[in-house]
matplotlib code that plots the C-alpha trace (Angstrom):
import matplotlib.pyplot as plt

x = [95.9, 96.1, 99.5, 100.8, 102.6, 105.4, 106.0, 108.4, 107.1, 109.4, 107.8, 108.5, 106.9, 107.1, 109.0, 106.4, 103.0, 104.5, 102.5, 102.9, 103.1, 104.3, 106.6, 106.1, 108.6, 107.3, 110.6, 108.8, 105.9, 104.3, 102.4, 99.8, 100.1, 97.1, 95.2, 95.9, 97.2, 100.3, 103.0, 106.7, 107.6, 110.4, 112.8, 115.5, 119.1, 121.1, 117.8, 118.4, 115.2, 114.8, 111.4, 108.6, 107.1, 103.6, 102.2, 99.3, 96.8, 97.7, 94.9, 94.0, 95.6, 99.3, 98.8, 100.4, 98.3, 98.6, 96.7, 100.3, 101.2, 104.2, 107.0, 107.9, 111.5, 111.3, 107.6, 107.1]
y = [87.0, 90.7, 92.3, 95.6, 97.6, 100.2, 103.3, 106.2, 109.0, 112.2, 116.0, 119.0, 122.6, 123.2, 125.3, 127.0, 127.1, 127.1, 124.0, 121.7, 118.2, 114.2, 112.3, 108.5, 106.2, 102.2, 100.1, 96.5, 94.3, 93.1, 89.5, 89.4, 86.4, 84.2, 84.9, 89.0, 89.9, 91.4, 91.1, 90.1, 93.5, 92.5, 95.1, 94.5, 94.4, 98.0, 100.5, 103.2, 103.6, 106.3, 108.6, 107.2, 104.1, 103.9, 101.0, 100.0, 97.6, 96.7, 97.9, 94.4, 96.4, 96.2, 92.3, 91.2, 90.2, 86.0, 86.9, 86.5, 89.8, 91.6, 91.5, 94.1, 94.7, 93.5, 95.1, 94.3]
z = [104.8, 103.9, 103.2, 105.2, 103.5, 105.2, 104.7, 106.3, 106.0, 106.1, 107.1, 104.6, 103.9, 99.6, 98.2, 95.9, 98.4, 101.4, 102.1, 104.7, 103.7, 103.7, 101.6, 101.8, 100.8, 101.2, 103.2, 103.5, 104.3, 107.1, 107.7, 110.1, 112.8, 111.9, 115.3, 114.4, 117.1, 115.5, 112.5, 111.2, 109.7, 106.9, 106.0, 103.7, 104.0, 103.3, 104.2, 107.1, 109.3, 111.2, 112.6, 112.2, 110.9, 109.3, 108.5, 106.3, 104.1, 100.6, 98.5, 96.4, 92.9, 94.5, 93.9, 91.0, 87.9, 89.4, 92.3, 94.1, 96.2, 95.0, 97.0, 99.2, 97.5, 94.1, 92.8, 89.3]

ax = plt.figure().add_subplot(projection="3d")
ax.plot(x, y, z, "-o")
ax.set_aspect("equal")
plt.show()
């Protein structure tokens, strides 16, 4: 089962270059349904959300060394 990282995005202008950029802040994890037609998104208590959410498939190297996926709220 592939897991997904959930991010909020914030657009800003780089003060040095004036270039438009986007900041990504991880706020949770998505767990796909078995039928592949949706997912549960888990966001820990206390995280305020507004604006745009970005869902990206978690990379294999984001898993813990024991092969279990890192917990969205307590990575390490």
